[in-house]
N, C-alpha and C positions, 0 to 999 in steps of 0.2 A: 646363316643370318636371316632372321625373319624380316619381312617387309611390312611396314605399317600401311594399311589401306584406308586410313581415316580421310574423309572428304571434308571440304571447307565447311565451316560452321553453319553457313546459311544455305547450303546446298539443298535443292528441292527434290524430293523423291516422290514419283507419281506413277500412274499407269494411264493408258490411253484406250479409247474406243472410237467408233464413228457411228453416226445416227442410223443409216440404213442397215448396217451390219448387226446391230443389237436391238433396236427399238421395237420392231414389229409394229402392227397397227398403222401402216403407212398412210391409210386414207381416213383414219379415225378423226372424229371431232372437227370436221370441216377442212382437213388437210387436202391439198391437191396432189395429183400423181407426180412422181419424178421420173427422170429418164431411166432410173434403175427399176422402178416399179414396172415400166413398160418392157424393159429389156428382160427382166426376170420372168415375165409372163409371155415372152416370145419363144415358141417351141424351138428347142435345140440350142439355145444360148447358154443355159445353165447346167452344170453337172447335176445329174439325177433329177432334173426338173425342180431344183430347190428355189425358193423365193424368200424374200424378207417379210412375208405377210405376218409371220409370228416371230421369227428370229429368236432372240433370247427373251422376248416379251418385256424388255426393259421399260417400255412406255408405261406398263402397268405395275411393274415390280421394282421401280427405281429405288424405292426406300429400302428394300431388301438388299439391293446391290450396293447402296451406300454403306450399309452395315458390313458388307464384305470389304469395302475399301477401308472402313474403320478398323476392321480386324487385321488388315495388312499393315496398318499404321500409315497409310498414304497421307502425304502432306498436300498433294494436289491431284486433281483428276482432270485429264484432258479429254474433252468430248467434242462432238460436232453438232451443229444445229441444222436441222432439215429445212432448207429454204422454203419448200412448198408447204410445210406445216404452218409457217408464219405468214407467208404470202402465197396463197394457193395458185394465183395466176402469175407469180413471179414478181409482179409489180402491183401497185395500187392497193386494193382492199387488204387490210390486216385481219388475219384469223386470230382473234383474241384467245380462243381456247388453245391453239397451238403455241402461242407466245406464253400463255400461262403455264404450260407444261415445263418449259425451260426455266421459268421463274421459280416454280416449285422445286425443280431439281437443284437449282442454285441455292435456294434457301436451305434445302436439306443438307447439301454439302457444307455450307457455312455453319449450320447448327452443330455439325460434327467435326468442325475444325479443319475442313478440307478445302483448299483454295480451288475455285473453278478456273479452268483454262479452256476457253471456248474457241473453236475453229468455225469460221463462218461457212466455208465450203469444203466438203470432203466428198466430192464427185457426184452428188445427187441433185443435179440441176432440175428445176421444175420443168415438167413436160410442156407446159404452156410456153415457156421461153424457148425450148427446143423447136417448137412449132414455128417460132419466129426467127429461126436460124441458129439459136443457141450461141455457142462460142464462136461461130462464124460471123455473127452480126456485131459490128463495132459498137452498137448501142448497148451491148451487154455491160460495158464498163459503167454506164450510168445506172443500169438496172441493179447491178451489184452494189453500187454506192447507196442507192435508195434502200435496198434490203439491209445493208450493214447499218445504215442510220437508224432503222427501226429497232434493231437489237441494241445499239449503243444507247439510245434514249431509254430503253426499258431496263437494261441490265448493267450498264457501266457503273462502276462503284462497287456493286456486289461482285461483278466480274472485273478483275484488274489486269488480266492478261488475255489478249486476243490474238488470233492468227487469221489472216485473210483467206489464203488458198492453201490447201494441203496437196502436195505432190502434183504440181501441174504437169510434170513429165508423164505421169501415168495417165492422166486425163487425155492427153493428146496422142501419146503413142498407142495406148490401148483403145481409145475411143474414136480416134479420127484417122489413124494411119493403118493399124492392123485389124481393127474391128472386134477384138476379143472382149472389149468392155463397152458399156453404154457410152454413147448412143449407137455404137456398132458400125461406124463408117470406116471405109478403107480408101483413103485418098492421099496421095503424096502432095496434092495441091491444097487440101484442106488443113493438114496438120500444122504447117507454119502459121497459118492465119489463126487457128484456134489457140496455139501456143502464145502468140502475140497478144491476143485479146484477153487471155487469162492474166497476163502480166499487166496489161492496161487496167483490168478490173481490180487487181490487187492494189495497184497504185491509187486508183480512185477510192477504194475502200479505206486506204490509209489516210488520204486527204479528208474523207468524211470523219474519220476518227479524230484528226487534229482539230476539226471544227466542233466536235461534240464530246469527245472523250477526255479523260484526265489521267490515264494510267499508261499501259504499255500495249503496243501492237507490233506484230511482226509477220513473217511469212515462213512457210515450211517447205523445204526441198528434200526429196529423197536423193541421196548421193551414193553412187556405187563406184568405187575406184576401179580404174582399168589398168591392167598390167599386160605388157606385150608377151606373147607366147615365145618370141625369139628376138634377137637383135637385128633381124633383117629389116631393111628399109620399108618393105611392104607391111610387115607386122607393126612396126613403129607408127607408120602413117595410119594404119587401121585403128590402132589404139587411140591415137590422137582424135580421129573422127568420132569414135565411140564416146570418148570422154567429153568432147565438145557437145555432142548431141544430148547426152544424158545429164551431165553435171554442170555445164556452162550455159546451155541454151536458156535457162530460166534465171539462174543466179546472176548472170552478167547483166541482162537488162534491168533487173531489180537493184543491183548494187553498183554497177559500173555505167549503166546507161548505154549499152551497146550489145551487139551480138558477136560471138566468135566467128572468125572468117571461115572456118570449116563448114558452117551451115550452108553457105552458098555452094560449096563443093558437093555436099551431101544431097541437097534438094535440086540443084541445077536450075532449070527454067521454072521450077515450081516455087522458088524462093522469091518472095515479093521484096520490093523496095519500100521500107516503111518511112513515113515522114519524121523529121527530127523532133517535132513537138511530141510525138508519141513517147519518146524516151525521157522527156521531161515529166511525163506522167508515170511511166514505169519506175523511174528512179526516185523514190520517196525515202525520206529518212525512216529507218526502222529502229525500234527499240531493242530488238533481238532477232535472231534467225533460228528457226527450228531445223534440225537435221535428223532425218530418218535414215538409219543405217541398218542393213541386214547382212550384206555379203559383198564380195568382190566379183570381178570378171577378168579372166585371162583371155586375151583377144588375139586372133590371127586374121590375116587378110583372107577374104573369101569373096571373089568377084561376083558370085551368085547371090550373096546375102543382101537383101533389099532393106533399106536403101543405103546402108552404111558401107557395104563391101567389107564388112567386118563381122566375125562370128566368135562366140565364146568357145573356149576349149575346156572341157570338163577335166578337173584335176584328179588324178588317181590317188588312192590311199589317203583320202580325206573324209571327214565326217560330212555327210550331205543331209540336209533337212528334207522333209516330205515334199517341199516345193522344189527340190533339186538345187538348193543353194548351198554352196560350200560354207562351212563354219570357219571364218577367218577373221579373228579379232584384230590382227595387225592392220587390216583394212580400215578399221575405225581410227586408229592412231594416224595412219597415213592421210585419211580423209580430213581430219581436223587440222593436221599440219598444213595440208594443201589449202584448205579454206582460209586459214589465217594468212598464209603467204599471199594468196591472190586478192583477198578482199579486205585484209587488215584486221586489226583487233576489234572485236565487237562481242557483246554478250551472246552466247549460244546455249541452246538446250538440245539435248538428245530427246526428240519428241516421239520417236518410235524406235524400238530395238527389241527383237524377239525371234522366235523360231517355231515352226510347225514340226512336231514329231508325232509319231503315232501314239494316240491314247484311245483305249477301247471306248466304244459308244456308250457303254454303261459303266458307271463307277461301282465296283464290287467291294470296295474298302472305304474306310473313313478318310483316307488320303490316297490320291492317285499318284503312284510313283512315276516320275518322269526324269530320270537321271540325266538324259541328254540335254534337256532344257535347263536343268540346274547348272550343268557344265557350261552351256552356252552363256547363260547370264553371268556366271562367275568369271569366265574368260573375258567377256566384253566389259564388265564393270572394272576389272583389273586394268584392262587396256585404257578405259576412260580415265581412271585414276592416273595412269602414266601420262596421258595427254595433259591433264590439269597440272600435274607436277612440272611438265615441260613449259608451261606458261600459256596454254590455251584457256580462254575464259569461258568455261562451260559451267553453267549455273544450276543445271537440273537434269534429271533423267526420268523418262517415262517408259516403262515397260509396255511392250505390245504383246498381248493385250490383257485387259482385266479378265475377260471372259472368252471362252470358245465362242465363235460367232460365224456369221455368213461370210466366207472368204470370197466375196464377189462372185465371179462366174464359176469358181471352183466349188461353190455351194458350201455345204457343211462338211466337206470331205477333208479339210485341213484345219487342224486345231492349233491355235497360237496361245490359248488362254492360260493364265495363272490359276483360274478356276475352271474345272471341267463342267460342261453343260451336257446333260442328257436331253437331247432335242425331242425325245418322246414325252418326257415328263417335265422338262425345264428345271430339273433339280440341279443345283450348283454344289459341287464338291471341290474342296481345295486340292491342289496338286502339291507335291513336294516342292516344286518351284515357288509356290506361294509362301510356304513356310520358310524357304530359303530367303526369298526376297524380303519378307517381314523381318527376318533377323538382320539383314543388311541395313534396312531402314532404321530399325531400333538402335543399331550400333553405329550408325552413320558411316558404314563401310567396313568397320573393324571385323565383322563376321567373314569378310572375304579372306581373312588370314588363315582360317582353318576350315574344317569340314563339319563343324558342330551342327547338330539339328537346330532348326528354327523353333519359334514358339508354336504352341498349340493353337490351331485356328478352328472356328466352327466347322463341323463336319458337313452339314447339308443345310442349305438355305433356299427358300423360294420354292417350296413343294406344293403350295396351295394351288 
């Protein structure tokens, strides 16, 4: 008996990117440097010495890229705004040329029937604010609200869906605890402070929107469900710590106005006592929550693992992506069920979901075959459909990513895109996953029922 995979009538189909990963020209037209501009130009921090100086050159080729979105049939495009393009010093003076770029992008999207979905912060803090302490400075909540207000005044109405912060866990874990990402700090004492100020900033940004905006605003969390490697007390406790650290540390203050108790155990004397009024700021009414899902982690106790005393266990006989992530679509179902149980019913969007698999640097055919990515998307979209059928209020899905791009400190070595990018020529070529996803969008999910080929897409765009 076949299963019908039709999605709700108003379900939103989209794809996502972020500014530093695709735009290039990070200092063009009066923009200020970001912490990622600095980090990428610090020797030894980026794979192969890659930088975002050119990236996908979306800053200059955005009209071509909107044509790719149109060919896919996207109903919405989720992008992020580079704070330092708009406010080169992080506060104060507005760089009109930078603001105009996003205005032109939004107009181009709307002209082609694609709804803009704008993220205010996707990791690229202005370097000028980092010089003032960055996420360690409590004033950053006010700086963020000022920046957000500039965008709301300029774009709200044309942009009807906003997100404050994307993946605050990655910002703090990679940027302040382990140093693998910008700004490259390694401090158990700094990480909780940065995490807290990110959520204070998100709350301040939502407050600014309530004063200025008329549509929807939310926040985006990356959720990675944790499963114990065994039923031992040690493994169960380790799993609980890992879950609290990654999945509750940010959603709890935003949605419950508190932190999970495990964080004091994890950080010990590095965990501060935060004033009660801070939680009145972090806990603002959101119109939706974005969930980014990629994989799960199976966890065991490991006394040497800093700071969680918990370590992931690689699962044998499973498909692994190029980033070493297990393909596990059941984790999406479990994540959405947990989120509803803990935080209650609310509108959700899958704001990122995708996989890096090997694609040759050069596209030798009109369509790049990527069967593992097609399989990943099919499996996760079927899982998402099951979650919706079970009563979870998921209203849209954004594939990560529209284009192969700069995968942060991994440089251009990992490809997530629906469109292949030759980084020597910047030529865009559709992958089989793009054709597959276009068929899913066109059929509102019905194409998940079979393995029929998708529609024909433009072979190459953006070769000038």
